[in-house]
C-alpha positions as CSV (number, residue, x, y, z in Angstrom):
1,M,-42.2,35.5,16.8
2,P,-39.2,34.5,19.3
3,I,-38.5,31.1,19.8
4,Y,-37.6,30.1,23.3
5,L,-35.7,27.1,24.3
6,N,-38.3,25.8,26.9
7,S,-41.1,26.0,24.5
8,Y,-39.4,25.6,20.7
9,E,-41.8,22.8,19.8
10,K,-44.3,25.1,18.7
11,T,-42.3,26.5,16.1
12,F,-42.3,23.0,14.3
13,D,-45.1,21.5,12.3
14,D,-46.3,18.3,13.2
15,P,-44.2,16.1,10.7
16,T,-41.1,17.9,11.6
17,Q,-41.7,17.2,15.0
18,Q,-42.3,13.4,14.4
19,L,-39.2,13.2,12.1
20,G,-37.2,14.8,15.0
21,R,-38.5,12.5,17.7
22,E,-37.7,9.5,15.4
23,I,-34.2,10.9,14.9
24,I,-33.8,11.1,18.8
25,E,-35.2,7.3,19.4
26,K,-33.1,5.9,16.7
27,E,-30.0,7.9,16.2
28,L,-29.3,9.9,19.3
29,D,-25.7,8.4,19.7
30,Q,-25.1,9.6,16.0
31,I,-25.8,13.3,16.9
32,T,-22.5,14.9,18.3
33,H,-22.2,18.2,19.9
34,I,-19.1,19.3,17.8
35,E,-18.5,23.2,19.1
36,S,-20.2,25.5,21.5
37,E,-19.4,29.1,21.9
38,K,-21.4,31.5,24.0
39,N,-24.1,31.9,21.6
40,L,-23.7,29.3,18.9
41,W,-24.3,25.3,18.9
42,L,-23.0,23.2,16.3
43,F,-24.2,19.7,16.0
44,Q,-23.0,16.8,13.4
45,H,-25.6,14.4,12.5
46,F,-23.5,11.1,11.1
47,T,-26.4,9.3,9.9
48,D,-27.4,11.3,7.1
49,P,-24.9,13.5,7.6
50,V,-25.7,17.0,8.1
51,E,-24.5,19.9,10.3
52,V,-26.8,22.0,12.4
53,E,-26.1,25.5,13.7
54,I,-28.1,27.1,16.4
55,L,-27.7,30.7,17.1
56,L,-28.8,31.7,20.5
57,A,-29.7,35.1,22.4
58,G,-30.0,34.3,26.1
59,R,-32.8,31.8,26.4
60,K,-34.1,32.4,22.9
61,V,-33.2,30.9,19.5
62,S,-32.2,33.7,17.2
63,S,-31.7,31.3,14.1
64,F,-30.8,27.9,12.9
65,T,-29.9,26.2,9.9
66,C,-29.2,22.6,8.6
67,D,-27.6,21.3,5.6
68,C,-30.3,19.0,4.8
69,E,-32.7,19.3,1.8
70,A,-35.9,19.7,4.0
71,F,-34.4,22.8,5.6
72,Q,-33.7,24.1,2.1
73,F,-37.5,23.8,1.4
74,K,-39.3,24.2,4.3
75,K,-36.7,26.3,6.8
76,Q,-37.2,23.5,9.6
77,C,-36.4,19.8,9.8
78,G,-36.1,17.0,12.3
79,H,-32.3,17.5,12.6
80,I,-32.9,21.0,14.1
81,F,-35.7,19.6,16.1
82,A,-33.5,16.7,17.5
83,S,-30.4,19.1,18.3
84,L,-32.8,21.2,20.5
85,Q,-33.5,18.3,22.8
C-alpha cells in the first residue's frame, strides 16, 4: 500500500499517532532536519536520542526507519510520525 505525504496518518495506529502528536507538542524544538537529498530526509531527535530516515519517491514515502526500540518491534513509531509533520 503506497504511503502518500498528504495522507500518511492512515499508516499509523492510534497509539503511535498520539505519541507522535505528543512529541510534536513537547519536543518539536528537539527535532532537527540534519540532511536532505533529493529523495532522502534525515532527522535527529535529541530528547530520546534517535535518528529517523525517510525515503521518498515523488509525493510517496517509499520506506522509513528509526533507531528506537518501538520501531524495531512495530515497524512504526511516534518519531517517524512527528518527522513527517
